[in-house]
Structure formats: C-alpha cells, structure tokens
VOLO-327392 format. One record per residue (C-alpha): residue in one letter; x, y, z negated. Coordinates in steps of 0.05 Angstrom, whole numbers, always signed. Layout:
% VOLO-327392
['a' [X Y Z]]
...
This chain:
% VOLO-327392
['x' [-1623 +869 +2957]]
['x' [-1580 +897 +3014]]
['x' [-1613 +925 +3075]]
['x' [-1632 +872 +3127]]
['x' [-1642 +872 +3201]]
['x' [-1712 +867 +3231]]
['x' [-1700 +801 +3268]]
['x' [-1720 +751 +3214]]
['x' [-1775 +798 +3188]]
['x' [-1809 +802 +3255]]
['x' [-1799 +729 +3276]]
['x' [-1828 +707 +3209]]
['x' [-1888 +752 +3222]]
['x' [-1898 +722 +3291]]
['x' [-1896 +652 +3263]]
['x' [-1941 +671 +3205]]
['x' [-1994 +708 +3245]]
['x' [-1987 +774 +3209]]
['x' [-1952 +841 +3223]]
['x' [-1900 +878 +3183]]
['x' [-1921 +949 +3166]]
['x' [-1868 +1001 +3186]]
['x' [-1871 +1068 +3151]]
['x' [-1840 +1134 +3172]]
['x' [-1811 +1172 +3114]]
['x' [-1787 +1244 +3107]]
['x' [-1756 +1247 +3037]]
['x' [-1736 +1210 +2974]]
['x' [-1806 +1207 +2945]]
['x' [-1835 +1174 +3007]]
['x' [-1779 +1123 +3008]]
['x' [-1791 +1107 +2935]]
['x' [-1867 +1102 +2944]]
['x' [-1860 +1055 +3004]]
['x' [-1809 +1008 +2974]]
['x' [-1839 +1006 +2904]]
['x' [-1908 +991 +2934]]
['x' [-1879 +937 +2980]]
['x' [-1847 +905 +2918]]
['x' [-1913 +905 +2881]]
['x' [-1948 +875 +2942]]
['x' [-1891 +824 +2953]]
['x' [-1885 +848 +3025]]
['x' [-1826 +857 +3073]]
['x' [-1823 +928 +3097]]
['x' [-1790 +971 +3151]]
['x' [-1772 +1043 +3134]]
['x' [-1767 +1089 +3195]]
['x' [-1741 +1158 +3211]]
['x' [-1751 +1198 +3275]]
['x' [-1700 +1243 +3309]]
['x' [-1736 +1303 +3280]]
['x' [-1727 +1277 +3210]]
['x' [-1655 +1260 +3225]]
['x' [-1643 +1330 +3250]]
['x' [-1670 +1355 +3183]]
['x' [-1635 +1309 +3134]]
['x' [-1581 +1270 +3172]]
['x' [-1571 +1195 +3183]]
['x' [-1525 +1185 +3123]]
['x' [-1572 +1218 +3073]]
['x' [-1633 +1180 +3098]]
['x' [-1599 +1112 +3101]]
['x' [-1569 +1122 +3032]]
['x' [-1636 +1138 +3000]]
['x' [-1667 +1076 +3030]]
['x' [-1608 +1033 +3011]]
['x' [-1609 +1056 +2939]]
['x' [-1683 +1039 +2933]]
['x' [-1675 +973 +2970]]
['x' [-1621 +952 +2921]]
['x' [-1674 +954 +2866]]
['x' [-1720 +903 +2899]]
['x' [-1717 +831 +2921]]
['x' [-1761 +846 +2981]]
['x' [-1730 +850 +3051]]
['x' [-1722 +923 +3071]]
['x' [-1697 +947 +3139]]
['x' [-1681 +1019 +3159]]
['x' [-1700 +1035 +3230]]
['x' [-1690 +1092 +3279]]
['x' [-1758 +1107 +3309]]
['x' [-1761 +1135 +3379]]
['x' [-1687 +1142 +3389]]
['x' [-1683 +1193 +3445]]
['x' [-1614 +1176 +3474]]
['x' [-1558 +1126 +3474]]
['x' [-1517 +1174 +3433]]
['x' [-1571 +1181 +3380]]
['x' [-1576 +1105 +3373]]
['x' [-1500 +1100 +3369]]
['x' [-1500 +1151 +3312]]
['x' [-1553 +1111 +3275]]
['x' [-1514 +1047 +3283]]
['x' [-1450 +1080 +3259]]
['x' [-1486 +1106 +3198]]
['x' [-1509 +1036 +3178]]
['x' [-1581 +1033 +3204]]
['x' [-1602 +960 +3209]]
['x' [-1649 +970 +3268]]
['x' [-1656 +1021 +3324]]
['x' [-1708 +1039 +3377]]
['x' [-1686 +1067 +3443]]
['x' [-1746 +1101 +3476]]
['x' [-1733 +1106 +3551]]
['x' [-1808 +1103 +3567]]
['x' [-1808 +1172 +3599]]
['x' [-1752 +1152 +3647]]
['x' [-1761 +1117 +3714]]
['x' [-1767 +1042 +3704]]
['x' [-1696 +1023 +3725]]
['x' [-1666 +1080 +3683]]
['x' [-1706 +1055 +3623]]
['x' [-1677 +986 +3634]]
['x' [-1606 +1013 +3640]]
['x' [-1606 +1055 +3577]]
['x' [-1642 +1002 +3537]]
['x' [-1593 +948 +3558]]
['x' [-1535 +993 +3541]]
['x' [-1562 +1003 +3470]]
['x' [-1575 +928 +3463]]
['x' [-1503 +913 +3483]]
['x' [-1476 +964 +3434]]
['x' [-1520 +941 +3377]]
['x' [-1500 +868 +3389]]
['x' [-1430 +885 +3367]]
['x' [-1458 +903 +3299]]
['x' [-1510 +847 +3297]]
['x' [-1566 +898 +3297]]
['x' [-1633 +890 +3332]]
['x' [-1663 +938 +3383]]
['x' [-1735 +957 +3398]]
['x' [-1752 +983 +3468]]
['x' [-1814 +1017 +3496]]
['x' [-1851 +1009 +3561]]
['x' [-1911 +1051 +3578]]
['x' [-1928 +1116 +3544]]
['x' [-1962 +1125 +3476]]
['x' [-1994 +1194 +3478]]
['x' [-2005 +1246 +3423]]
['x' [-1954 +1283 +3381]]
['x' [-1891 +1242 +3383]]
['x' [-1843 +1269 +3330]]
['x' [-1839 +1343 +3350]]
['x' [-1871 +1345 +3419]]
['x' [-1936 +1327 +3453]]
['x' [-1940 +1269 +3501]]
['x' [-1998 +1260 +3549]]
['x' [-2019 +1189 +3566]]
['x' [-2074 +1154 +3605]]
['x' [-2090 +1086 +3632]]
['x' [-2044 +1097 +3691]]
['x' [-1984 +1093 +3644]]
['x' [-2007 +1037 +3599]]
['x' [-1958 +979 +3596]]
['x' [-1960 +932 +3655]]
['x' [-1957 +860 +3628]]
['x' [-1916 +831 +3685]]
['x' [-1868 +890 +3682]]
['x' [-1863 +882 +3607]]
['x' [-1839 +810 +3617]]
['x' [-1787 +832 +3667]]
['x' [-1765 +889 +3622]]
['x' [-1755 +845 +3561]]
['x' [-1716 +793 +3600]]
['x' [-1670 +842 +3635]]
['x' [-1655 +886 +3574]]
['x' [-1651 +833 +3520]]
['x' [-1691 +875 +3470]]
['x' [-1711 +841 +3406]]
['x' [-1780 +875 +3402]]
['x' [-1822 +917 +3449]]
['x' [-1869 +975 +3436]]
['x' [-1927 +976 +3485]]
['x' [-1980 +1026 +3506]]
['x' [-2052 +1001 +3503]]
['x' [-2090 +1065 +3485]]
['x' [-2062 +1085 +3417]]
['x' [-2033 +1155 +3405]]
['x' [-1986 +1188 +3356]]
['x' [-2019 +1233 +3305]]
['x' [-2092 +1236 +3286]]
['x' [-2147 +1221 +3336]]
['x' [-2202 +1270 +3357]]
['x' [-2248 +1210 +3369]]
['x' [-2244 +1135 +3359]]
['x' [-2189 +1106 +3403]]
['x' [-2208 +1055 +3456]]
['x' [-2155 +1001 +3457]]
['x' [-2144 +954 +3515]]
['x' [-2141 +888 +3478]]
['x' [-2144 +847 +3543]]
['x' [-2080 +881 +3565]]
['x' [-2048 +869 +3497]]
['x' [-2066 +795 +3499]]
['x' [-2035 +787 +3568]]
['x' [-1971 +822 +3546]]
['x' [-1965 +777 +3485]]
['x' [-1976 +716 +3528]]
['x' [-1921 +736 +3577]]
['x' [-1868 +770 +3534]]
['x' [-1826 +726 +3489]]
['x' [-1806 +779 +3437]]
['x' [-1846 +809 +3380]]
['x' [-1895 +863 +3403]]
['x' [-1900 +930 +3367]]
['x' [-1961 +976 +3361]]
['x' [-1945 +1050 +3355]]
['x' [-1993 +1106 +3337]]
['x' [-2034 +1066 +3287]]
['x' [-2049 +1124 +3240]]
['x' [-2124 +1136 +3246]]
['x' [-2138 +1071 +3284]]
['x' [-2196 +1035 +3250]]
['x' [-2174 +978 +3205]]
['x' [-2214 +927 +3244]]
['x' [-2178 +947 +3308]]
['x' [-2110 +940 +3275]]
['x' [-2130 +872 +3247]]
['x' [-2153 +850 +3316]]
['x' [-2087 +871 +3347]]
['x' [-2050 +833 +3293]]
['x' [-2094 +773 +3305]]
['x' [-2075 +773 +3378]]
['x' [-2001 +771 +3359]]
['x' [-1975 +842 +3345]]
['x' [-1917 +833 +3296]]
['x' [-1902 +906 +3275]]
['x' [-1948 +965 +3264]]
['x' [-1922 +1036 +3256]]
['x' [-1953 +1087 +3209]]
['x' [-1927 +1159 +3203]]
['x' [-1979 +1214 +3205]]
['x' [-2023 +1185 +3150]]
['x' [-1964 +1182 +3102]]
['x' [-1947 +1255 +3115]]
['x' [-2019 +1274 +3105]]
['x' [-2022 +1234 +3040]]
['x' [-1961 +1267 +3011]]
['x' [-1986 +1336 +3030]]
['x' [-2055 +1322 +3000]]
['x' [-2025 +1303 +2933]]
['x' [-1979 +1363 +2931]]
['x' [-2036 +1411 +2948]]
['x' [-2080 +1382 +2894]]
['x' [-2025 +1391 +2842]]
['x' [-2010 +1463 +2864]]
['x' [-2082 +1484 +2853]]
['x' [-2059 +1493 +2781]]
['x' [-2020 +1557 +2785]]
['x' [-1981 +1537 +2723]]
['x' [-1948 +1480 +2761]]
['x' [-1881 +1499 +2791]]
['x' [-1836 +1439 +2777]]
['x' [-1825 +1397 +2840]]
['x' [-1822 +1335 +2796]]
['x' [-1895 +1348 +2777]]
['x' [-1926 +1362 +2844]]
['x' [-1884 +1311 +2882]]
['x' [-1906 +1258 +2833]]
['x' [-1978 +1266 +2855]]
['x' [-1957 +1267 +2928]]
['x' [-1918 +1203 +2917]]
['x' [-1980 +1170 +2886]]
['x' [-2022 +1187 +2947]]
['x' [-1968 +1158 +2993]]
['x' [-1966 +1094 +2952]]
['x' [-2042 +1085 +2958]]
['x' [-2038 +1093 +3033]]
['x' [-1980 +1043 +3038]]
['x' [-2017 +992 +2997]]
['x' [-2078 +997 +3042]]
['x' [-2037 +990 +3106]]
['x' [-1999 +930 +3079]]
['x' [-2066 +895 +3066]]
['x' [-2091 +913 +3135]]
['x' [-2029 +883 +3168]]
['x' [-2034 +821 +3125]]
['x' [-1961 +824 +3102]]
['x' [-1976 +823 +3028]]
['x' [-1947 +762 +2992]]
['x' [-1905 +744 +3053]]
['x' [-1835 +758 +3027]]
C-alpha cells in the first residue's frame, strides 16, 4: 500500500494500549527486513532515517526504497525523518515525500525550540504531514555525535504540556533516562516522570534510545502509555553481526550472500521488538 502518515498509526496505538516500533534503516536490506517482518507479524511500522544516513544516501533514494517495499504489503508503513536538525532539513524531507518528520530543537533554549518546532508544524500542515518534537535531552551517541544528559535536563511534565499546546506537534519525544546507543550499565528510567507527562500531554509520547533497554522496562513504558518506541543501534549491530559471520568464510565475496545473513539477523531483531511493543496483529 502507499506510504501513510503516522497520525492514525499512533492514535490507534494510544487507544489500543500498545506502541508502534520505529526502526532506523541504513540500506535496502534493512528496509526489506523491517517491512517483510512487519508484514509477517501483521504490524504497522515506522521506518526512520537520521540526518547522517540522509547525508550518505539522500532523501530521494531512501524514500524510494521504503516506498517500493511498502507497495508490496498491506501493512501501514510510514517513512520518518528522525532527529531532523534544522527547519531546512525537515523541509527537504517533506519535499522528497517523507510522510512524517521530527524536528529536534531540544538543544536550543526553550522558546527557540518552540519557535522552530512550530515553524516545521506549520510547513508540514500544508502537506498533511505529522511532526514529532522533542523536549529534554536523550544522551548517548545521537546519529554522529555524543550528547551528554542528566536528570537536570529530563523532560519537565508541565513544560511538556505547554510545549505541545504552543507548537501543535502531533507527537513528543521525551527524556526520562534513556540514551542513544548501547548502555554501559542498566538504564534507570524515571517512570514517575513519564506517567506525569502522559497524564498532562494530549499527544502520543515517544521513547527514544530503546536499544539495550531491558524488555520489561520497554513494556512498562508502553503500559503507561508510550505510543512509539525507537530502535536503531540494535539493528545496525544485527546487520553487522550477520555480515561478519558470513565473511568468516574467505570464499564468500558476493554481497548478495553476506548481506542475506545480515538481513536475517535484522529480521530476527525486528520481530522481537515488535513483540515487546505489542504491535503484532494490530494492523
């Protein structure tokens, strides 16, 4: 089916008490693995690309790959810009045909974050596309750079309510102790803060940095009302693991051979995350 926006996907998730798994992809094989697995699991899915991936492959190439695979399934598939780093980047994604964008102004002063987020929301509205914003800072390796975070920059629930109302965002990523990349120890998530945010903010809430978060913690966040959970690092690691295993055989040199095993590893990871989020058999 044609690519869809995230609005109905996320509102259905909020009503149904589950979260939609959102997966960052880097190439054709990852896009195929995600969408084929979502089809097998009867799950809606969001495919995401970061600015770093866009710099490598370009919006048109990435959107086209996802659209070709989405046309083969009857599952809802959205293509989303993750961590859009400027108004201009979001505009380029929209012009390319992305069906969802994130504008990440979380590193800006509060009023500047509101201003740039609202500007993107206003632009996207002309194309009937939804916008995700971010308030608070999720630490770790975000795309191509390190971000330090601590409790002092976790999302403030009352501020999150004000932010959502003033910007008109359709979903909001919040900081409660997760981090991008793999964790050195087990993350300590502030579920009380998350619950307060969900009670006050009338848009779907997004959890970033879920790679490496224990399954039970993700399930708990979803149970509280998180509607979208992002996974990136674990998919990259899965692809690399499969390729490395295949290349142990020095006779292997055909990319179709070693990427096939990488794709299989990605599919296994995607299946597991869909089950954790509870979005299987929801489409």
